[in-house]
Structure formats: structure tokens, C-alpha cells
C-alpha positions, 0 to 999 in steps of 0.5 A: 448800453451807456451810450443809449443812455447819453443818447437817450438823455442827450434827446431828452435835453434837446427836447427841453431846450426846444420847449417840448419836453414834459416840464413836470418830469424836469422837475422830477429830476431836479427833486431828486437831485435835490433829495439826494444831496441830503446824503452827500451832505450828511457823508461830508460832515461825517467825514470831517467829524470823524464819526457818523452825524446828521447835519441840519442841512440834511434835514433841509434838504430832506424837506426841500427835495421831499416837497419836490418829489410830493409835487411831482408825485401828485402830477404823476397821480401816483398814490403809492408815491404820494402816500410815501413822500407825504409821510417822509415830510411829516418825518423830516419836519419833526426831526428839524423841529427837534433839532431847533429845539436843541438849539440848532445842532445836528445830533450824532447819529 
């Protein structure tokens, strides 16, 4: 199974660099990586603090990844994905607004 995944990924990367790939899907992958980074940032901040915290960077990654995923959802014309990402981006922006109002400090979870 891992060999099949590696072959498929290698084939896809080959297409990307030769110019035959669908760039929308590549953007979707980058968006997903950016969106996943929010959890890495939150985990590291919590480990350092010794308690659960939500740093400002969590919301920044959430907004960036969410907007890119919303763009990808629009590209794919997937109404379920579009609604989910649009609502999520609204929530992330609202939370960042709360962080900014409180002086830029992420609050404990």
C-alpha cells in the first residue's frame, strides 16, 4: 500500500513539474498543509506552557488555510465544502478579533 501511495505521489509530482498537473489540486494540498500547521503551533505552545493554550498564530494559520481551502472548494464547486469553509473562516476571524481586543495574547483553552 505504501509503495502504491509513493508511486502515485511520484507520478503526481512528475506531472506538476512537467506542467501537466491541475494546479488547483496542488493549491489544495498547500492549503491543507497550512491549515494543519495550526495544530502543530497550538501543540508546541501548549507543551511549552505546560497547559492548553491557543496562540495567536493558531488563528492566523486557521484564516490563511481556511481562505485557501475556501478557494479550493470554490474551484471544485463543492457547495458542502464551500459552506463549511466559509463559516469556519468567519469564526476564525471573529476569534482573532477577540485576541486583538485583548492585547494580542492568545487565551488559555
